C-alpha positions in Angstrom: 14.5 -6.5 -24.6 14.0 -3.0 -25.9 10.3 -3.3 -24.5 12.0 -4.6 -21.0 14.1 -2.3 -20.2 11.9 1.1 -22.0 9.6 -0.1 -19.1 12.6 -0.2 -16.8 13.1 3.4 -17.4 9.6 4.5 -17.4 9.1 2.3 -14.0 12.8 4.4 -12.9 11.5 7.5 -13.8 8.2 7.4 -12.2 9.4 5.8 -8.8 11.2 8.9 -8.6 8.5 11.5 -9.8 5.9 9.7 -6.7 8.8 10.8 -4.6 8.9 14.2 -5.8 5.1 14.2 -5.2 5.2 13.0 -1.6 7.6 15.8 -0.8 5.8 18.3 -2.0 2.9 16.7 0.0 4.9 17.0 2.8 4.9 20.5 2.2 0.8 21.7 1.5 0.2 19.1 4.9 2.9 21.2 7.2 2.2 24.5 5.9 -1.8 24.1 5.0 -3.2 21.6 7.2 -0.5 21.4 10.3 -0.1 18.6 10.4 2.1 17.0 13.1 5.8 16.2 11.0 6.2 13.7 14.0 2.9 11.6 13.4 3.0 11.8 9.6 6.6 10.1 9.5 5.6 7.9 12.0 2.1 6.5 10.1 4.5 6.8 7.0 6.9 4.0 8.3 4.2 1.9 10.4 2.2 1.6 7.5 4.5 1.1 4.7 7.0 -1.1 6.8 4.0 -3.3 7.7 2.4 -3.0 4.1 6.1 -4.1 2.7 6.6 -7.2 5.4 2.3 -8.6 4.4 3.9 -8.6 0.6 7.5 -9.8 1.6 5.6 -13.0 3.4 3.4 -13.2 0.6 6.2 -14.2 -1.8 8.5 -15.7 0.8 6.9 -16.8 3.6 7.7 -17.3 7.4 11.6 -17.3 6.0 11.5 -13.5 6.4 11.3 -13.8 10.5 15.3 -15.3 10.0 16.6 -12.4 10.6 15.5 -12.0 14.0 17.3 -15.4 14.3 20.7 -13.6 14.6 21.4 -10.9 17.4 23.6 -9.3 15.8 22.1 -8.6 12.0 19.1 -7.8 14.4 21.2 -5.2 16.1 22.1 -4.0 12.2 18.9 -4.0 11.3 17.7 -1.3 14.0 21.2 0.7 13.2 19.6 0.6 9.2 15.6 1.7 10.5 16.6 4.7 13.2 19.4 5.7 12.1 19.1 5.2 8.6 15.5 5.5 7.3 13.7 7.4 10.4 16.5 9.8 10.5 16.9 10.7 6.8 12.7 10.5 6.9 12.4 13.3 9.8 15.3 15.2 9.1 14.3 15.4 5.2 10.2 16.4 6.3 11.6 19.2 8.8 13.8 20.9 6.0 10.8 20.9 4.2 8.6 22.4 6.4 11.4 25.4 6.5 12.9 25.6 3.4 10.0 24.2 0.8 10.5 20.5 -1.3 12.4 22.2 -4.0 16.0 22.6 -1.9 15.4 20.1 0.6 15.0 17.6 -1.7 18.3 18.8 -3.8 20.0 18.7 -0.5 19.5 14.8 -0.1 21.6 14.5 -2.9 24.8 15.4 -0.9 24.5 11.6 -0.2 26.9 10.5 -2.8 29.3 12.8 -1.7 28.9 12.1 2.0 29.5 8.5 1.1 32.9 9.0 -0.4 33.9 11.3 2.4 32.8 8.3 5.1 34.9 6.2 3.3 37.9 8.3 3.3 37.8 8.9 6.9 36.8 5.4 7.9 38.5 3.1 6.0 41.0 5.5 4.3 40.0 4.9 1.2 41.0 7.6 -1.8 38.5 8.9 -3.9 39.2 9.1 -7.6 39.2 12.7 -9.4 35.8 12.3 -10.4 34.3 11.7 -6.6 36.9 14.1 -5.6 35.6 17.2 -8.1 31.8 15.9 -7.3 32.5 16.5 -3.5 33.7 20.2 -4.0 31.2 20.8 -7.0 28.5 19.5 -4.2 30.2 22.2 -1.9 30.0 24.9 -4.3 26.0 23.6 -4.8 25.3 24.5 -1.1 26.8 27.9 -0.8 25.2 28.9 -3.7 21.7 27.2 -2.4 22.0 28.5 1.0 23.0 31.5 0.0 21.0 32.5 -3.2 19.0 35.3 -1.8 22.6 36.9 -0.8 26.4 35.2 -0.5 27.0 36.2 3.2 27.2 34.6 6.1 24.3 36.3 7.9 22.5 35.1 5.1 22.6 31.2 5.4 19.9 29.6 7.1 21.4 27.1 9.4 18.2 25.5 10.6 17.9 24.7 6.9 21.4 23.6 6.1 21.7 20.9 9.5 18.3 19.2 8.5 19.1 18.9 4.8 23.0 17.7 5.8 21.5 15.1 8.3 19.2 14.3 5.5 22.2 12.8 3.5 23.4 11.4 5.8 20.3 9.0 7.0 20.6 8.3 2.9 24.0 7.5 3.5 23.8 5.4 6.1 20.8 3.6 4.6 22.6 3.2 0.9 26.1 1.5 3.7 24.8 -0.3 6.4 22.1 -3.1 5.2 24.2 -4.3 2.3 25.5 -7.8 4.0 21.4 -7.7 5.3 20.2 -7.6 1.9 22.4 -10.2 0.7 21.4 -12.9 2.9 17.7 -11.9 3.8 16.6 -9.9 0.5 15.4 -6.9 0.0 11.7 -6.4 1.1 12.0 -7.9 4.9 14.6 -5.7 5.5 13.6 -2.4 4.5 9.8 -3.8 5.9 11.1 -4.9 9.0 13.1 -1.6 9.3 10.3 0.6 8.9 8.7 -0.9 11.3 11.3 -1.0 13.9 12.2 2.9 13.2 8.2 3.6 13.3 7.6 2.1 17.0 10.9 4.0 18.0 9.3 7.3 16.1 6.1 6.5 17.7 7.6 6.2 21.1 10.0 9.5 20.7 7.4 11.2 19.3 4.4 10.8 20.9 2.1 13.7 20.7 -2.3 13.1 21.5 -2.3 16.9 21.4 -2.7 18.2 17.0 -4.3 21.2 15.3 -4.2 19.8 11.9 -7.1 20.5 9.5 -8.6 17.3 8.5 -10.3 16.9 4.9 -10.6 15.6 1.5 -7.4 17.1 0.9 -5.4 16.2 4.1 -6.5 12.6 2.8 -4.8 12.7 -0.4 -1.6 14.6 0.9 -1.2 11.9 3.2 -2.1 9.2 1.0 0.6 10.3 -1.5 3.3 10.4 1.2 2.4 7.2 2.8 1.3 4.6 -0.3 2.6 6.4 -3.0 5.6 7.8 -1.9 6.7 4.6 -0.1 5.6 1.5 -1.2 4.3 2.0 -5.0 7.3 4.6 -5.3 10.3 2.3 -4.1 8.8 -1.0 -5.6 8.7 1.3 -8.8 12.0 2.2 -9.1 13.8 -1.6 -7.4 11.9 -2.8 -10.2 13.2 -0.4 -13.1 16.6 -0.4 -11.4 17.0 -4.2 -11.7 15.8 -4.1 -15.6 18.3 -1.1 -16.6 20.5 -1.4 -14.0 22.0 0.4 -11.3 24.4 3.6 -12.6 21.0 4.2 -15.4 18.6 4.3 -12.6 21.3 6.4 -9.8 20.7 9.1 -13.0 17.5 8.7 -13.4 16.8 9.1 -10.0 17.8 12.9 -10.5 14.3 13.6 -11.7 13.1 13.5 -8.4 14.7 16.6 -7.0 13.4 18.0 -10.1 10.2 17.4 -10.1 10.2 18.1 -6.1 11.0 21.6 -7.1 8.7 22.1 -10.1 5.7 20.6 -8.3 6.3 22.9 -5.6 6.9 25.9 -7.4 3.7 25.3 -9.7 1.5 23.7 -6.6 2.8 26.0 -4.2 4.1 29.0 -5.5 8.3 28.0 -4.2 10.4 30.7 -5.9 14.1 30.4 -6.8 16.6 32.7 -7.6 19.1 32.3 -10.6 21.8 31.5 -8.0 19.9 29.0 -6.0 18.8 27.2 -9.4 22.9 26.9 -9.9 23.3 25.5 -7.0 20.7 23.2 -7.5 22.1 22.2 -10.8 25.9 21.9 -9.2 24.1 19.3 -6.5 22.1 17.1 -8.9 25.3 17.3 -11.5 27.0 15.3 -9.2 24.9 12.1 -9.3 25.9 11.8 -12.9 29.6 12.7 -12.6 29.6 9.8 -9.7 27.4 7.3 -11.7 30.2 8.0 -14.9 32.8 7.8 -12.5 31.9 4.3 -11.4 30.9 2.7 -14.7 34.5 4.0 -15.9 36.4 2.0 -12.8 34.0 -1.2 -13.8 35.4 -1.1 -17.2 38.4 -0.2 -16.6 38.8 -2.9 -14.1 37.0 -5.5 -16.9 40.0 -4.4 -19.2 42.9 -4.8 -16.2 41.9 -8.2 -15.9 41.2 -9.4 -18.8 44.8 -8.0 -19.6 46.4 -10.3 -16.8 44.5 -13.1 -18.4 45.9 -12.8 -21.4 49.6 -12.1 -20.3 49.5 -15.6 -18.0 
C-alpha cells in the first residue's frame, strides 16, 4: 500500500512538473522562435485530442461515441471544450507571452477562488470561513503580483491581468462543467473529444497561413514539450497519481506546477521577480492549500454529523 501511494505522489508531482516545463516551452517558442500561439494551441488541442481518443477507443471500444447520441450532452461537451479547455489554454499562452511563465501559471491558480465566487453568485452557496479567507488572500496576491514593480495603479499591466484571469475562468469552467459528462462517459472520451472539438473551433477562428517561426531542433523539442509531454503524458500521470492518493493531496501537490514554472523560467529564460512579486505568488499558491484543508475539514465534519445522527436514531 505504501509503494502504491508513493508511486501516486511521484506521478502527481511528475505531471505538475511537466506542466511547468510545457509553460516554459511556450514562452521560449513565443519569444525566441516567433511561433504563432494560435497555431500552437490548435496543434496542441488536435494532436492531444486525437491521441487521447485513440487510447480511449483501445480500452473502451465504440462505447466512447455514445456522447454524440445525446444532443444535450453534445452541447455540454462543446461548452466544456471551447469555453473551458480552449479558452483556458489560449489565454494562458497569451499571458505567458506577455508576462512570462511564472506569473501566468500563478494567475491560473486563481481558478479555485473563481469557482467559490461563481457558486456564490450562481447558486447562492455561502463560502466557508476558509474559502472566504482564500479569496481575500488571492486578491492580495493579485495586487502584489501585478504591481510588483511599484504598488500603483499605473504599474499594473492590465493586459496580463485580463489574460491571466481569463485563463483562471477557463480552468474553473472545465473543472465544473463536465462533472456529469465524466460520470456518464468516463474521463478519456470526454477530454479527448473536448480537445478535438475545441481544436477544430480554434483552427477555424485562428487560421493563419503566414508565420515567421524559426524551425530548428530547439523548436521541435519545444513543440514536443507543449503538445506531447505537457498534454498527454502530464495529464495521464496526474490523473493516475490522484487516483492513488486522492483529490485533496493531489490538489496540494499540483501547486508544484507554478513553482516549477517560475524556477524553469528563471533558470532557462532569465525571468526575474521582486520580493513583492514572490510574496504575491506565495499568497495565491497558499489558497490551494487552504481550500484543500477546508474541504477536508468539511468532509470530516459531515461524516461525524452523520455518525452522531445514526447513534441518536
